C-alpha positions as CSV (number, residue, x, y, z in Angstrom):
1,M,283.2,-128.2,121.5
2,A,283.0,-127.9,117.8
3,D,282.9,-124.8,115.8
4,S,279.6,-126.0,114.2
5,D,278.1,-125.7,117.8
6,D,278.6,-122.0,118.1
7,L,277.1,-121.2,114.7
8,D,273.7,-121.8,114.2
9,L,273.8,-122.5,110.4
10,D,270.5,-124.4,110.3
11,G,268.4,-121.4,111.3
12,G,267.0,-123.5,113.9
13,D,266.0,-122.1,117.2
14,S,268.4,-122.6,120.1
15,P,266.7,-123.3,123.3
16,G,269.2,-121.2,125.2
17,L,269.3,-118.0,122.9
18,D,266.7,-115.1,123.3
19,A,265.2,-114.3,119.9
20,P,264.3,-110.5,119.4
21,K,260.6,-110.1,120.0
22,K,258.4,-108.4,117.4
23,A,256.9,-105.0,118.6
24,S,253.4,-104.9,118.8
25,G,250.5,-102.3,119.0
26,L,251.0,-98.7,118.7
27,V,254.8,-98.9,118.6
28,S,254.7,-100.9,115.3
29,I,252.1,-98.6,113.6
30,L,253.7,-95.2,114.7
31,P,256.4,-94.8,111.9
32,N,253.9,-95.5,109.1
33,L,251.3,-93.1,110.9
34,L,254.0,-90.4,111.0
35,K,255.0,-90.8,107.4
36,F,251.2,-90.5,106.2
37,I,250.7,-87.5,108.3
38,A,253.8,-85.8,107.1
39,I,252.7,-86.5,103.6
40,G,249.1,-85.1,104.1
41,L,250.6,-81.9,105.9
42,G,253.0,-81.4,102.8
43,A,250.2,-81.9,100.4
44,L,248.0,-79.3,102.3
45,L,250.9,-76.9,102.4
46,F,251.5,-77.2,98.6
47,I,247.8,-76.7,97.9
48,V,247.7,-73.5,100.1
49,T,250.7,-72.0,98.6
50,V,249.6,-72.7,95.0
51,S,246.0,-71.1,95.9
52,V,247.7,-68.0,97.5
53,I,249.8,-67.4,94.5
54,T,247.1,-67.9,91.9
55,V,244.8,-65.4,94.0
56,N,247.6,-62.8,94.1
57,V,248.4,-63.1,90.2
58,V,244.6,-62.8,89.3
59,S,243.9,-59.9,91.7
60,G,246.7,-57.9,90.6
61,G,250.0,-58.7,92.0
62,G,248.9,-59.2,95.7
63,R,247.8,-55.7,96.5
64,S,245.1,-55.9,98.9
65,Q,242.1,-53.9,98.1
66,T,240.1,-52.9,101.1
67,E,238.2,-50.1,99.2
68,I,236.3,-50.6,95.9
69,P,237.1,-47.6,93.9
70,V,233.8,-45.7,93.0
71,S,233.6,-43.5,90.0
72,S,230.8,-42.0,88.2
73,P,229.2,-44.0,85.4
74,F,230.9,-43.8,82.1
75,V,229.2,-41.0,79.9
76,G,230.6,-40.9,76.6
77,S,231.6,-37.5,75.2
78,R,229.1,-36.0,73.0
79,P,230.3,-35.1,69.6
80,T,230.7,-31.6,68.3
81,F,228.7,-30.7,65.2
82,Q,228.6,-27.9,62.7
83,F,225.1,-26.7,62.2
84,F,223.6,-25.8,58.8
85,T,221.4,-22.7,59.5
86,L,220.2,-21.6,56.2
87,I,216.7,-23.4,56.3
88,G,215.2,-20.4,58.2
89,V,211.8,-20.2,59.6
90,V,209.1,-22.4,57.9
91,R,205.4,-21.8,58.5
92,T,202.6,-24.4,57.8
93,T,199.6,-26.0,59.2
94,T,198.8,-29.5,60.7
95,S,196.6,-32.3,59.2
96,D,194.1,-32.0,62.0
97,P,190.4,-31.5,61.1
98,V,190.6,-28.1,62.6
99,P,194.4,-27.4,61.5
100,Y,196.7,-25.8,64.0
101,S,199.5,-23.3,62.8
102,V,203.1,-24.6,63.1
103,V,206.1,-22.3,63.1
104,V,209.4,-24.4,62.8
105,N,213.1,-23.1,62.9
106,L,215.4,-25.9,63.0
107,Q,219.1,-26.4,62.2
108,L,220.9,-29.6,60.9
109,G,224.0,-30.9,62.6
110,Y,226.7,-32.7,60.7
111,D,230.2,-33.9,61.5
112,E,232.8,-31.3,62.1
113,N,235.2,-30.6,59.2
114,D,232.6,-32.5,56.8
115,N,232.8,-30.0,54.0
116,A,231.0,-32.2,51.6
117,T,227.9,-32.4,53.8
118,A,227.9,-28.7,54.1
119,T,228.1,-28.3,50.3
120,E,225.4,-30.7,49.5
121,L,223.0,-29.1,52.2
122,T,223.6,-25.8,50.7
123,A,223.0,-27.1,47.0
124,R,219.7,-28.7,48.2
125,L,218.4,-25.9,50.2
126,P,215.1,-25.5,48.4
127,E,214.4,-29.3,48.7
128,L,215.2,-29.2,52.4
129,Q,212.7,-26.2,53.1
130,D,210.0,-28.1,51.0
131,F,210.7,-31.3,52.8
132,I,210.5,-29.5,56.3
133,R,207.2,-27.8,55.3
134,S,205.6,-31.0,54.0
135,Y,207.0,-33.1,57.0
136,F,205.2,-30.9,59.6
137,R,202.1,-30.3,57.3
138,A,201.4,-34.2,57.4
139,K,201.6,-34.2,61.4
140,R,198.8,-33.7,63.8
141,A,199.2,-31.3,66.6
142,A,199.2,-34.2,69.1
143,D,202.4,-35.7,67.2
144,L,204.1,-32.2,67.8
145,R,204.0,-32.1,71.5
146,P,207.2,-31.4,73.4
147,D,207.5,-35.0,74.8
148,N,207.6,-36.3,71.0
149,E,210.6,-34.1,69.9
150,P,213.3,-36.8,70.2
151,R,211.2,-39.1,68.0
152,L,210.6,-36.1,65.5
153,R,214.4,-35.5,65.5
154,Q,215.2,-39.1,64.8
155,E,212.5,-39.2,62.0
156,I,213.9,-36.0,60.2
157,V,217.4,-37.3,60.4
158,E,216.5,-40.5,58.9
159,Q,214.3,-38.9,56.0
160,I,216.9,-36.2,55.1
161,N,219.7,-38.7,55.0
162,N,217.5,-41.2,53.1
163,R,215.5,-39.1,50.6
164,I,217.5,-35.7,50.1
165,L,221.1,-36.4,50.6
166,N,223.4,-38.4,48.4
167,T,226.9,-38.5,50.1
168,G,226.6,-36.2,53.3
169,R,224.9,-37.2,56.5
170,V,223.0,-35.2,59.1
171,R,223.5,-36.5,62.6
172,H,221.4,-34.1,64.7
173,V,218.3,-31.7,64.5
174,A,218.2,-28.9,66.8
175,F,214.8,-27.1,67.0
176,I,215.4,-23.3,67.6
177,Q,211.7,-22.7,67.4
178,L,208.7,-25.1,67.3
179,E,205.4,-23.5,68.0
180,V,202.1,-25.2,67.5
181,M,199.2,-22.8,67.9
182,Q,195.4,-23.2,67.4
183,M,194.1,-21.1,64.7
184,P,191.4,-18.4,65.5
């Protein structure tokens, strides 16, 4: 026998040798299927981890919040004013066809430690008294009802700041007395 007989250099089939059989069916697909399942599970685990970390960072470091803290609604602190009290009581009548008598005593509030406004209000005291008298003289009794007081305050503040004062600013009007009476 020759050496070439034992070696199959041609690559041809030898009738006496058994060739390995190719696996068929599920056995051949199983490694690829397991590889795709592992990749899917890894991707899912990665997505869940990133989501949990993101939610923890956004919600404040991972603290669980089982209760929502309830606080009272924010109410800003009211400013403290100094009040100009020298105007005194002003008496006048309304502009109604049958006039009503009006007695008003008001104080003007301005910012604390604002000495310039205090000085200017003192210097313009006669103008302020005249303005208050003419302001209420131009009103009707229906305009001076208690439910209209916030609007009256705002109008007085705006008109004093725009017409009378140069540099100072009045911030609030306090009615110490506001009486509207029908004349006999």
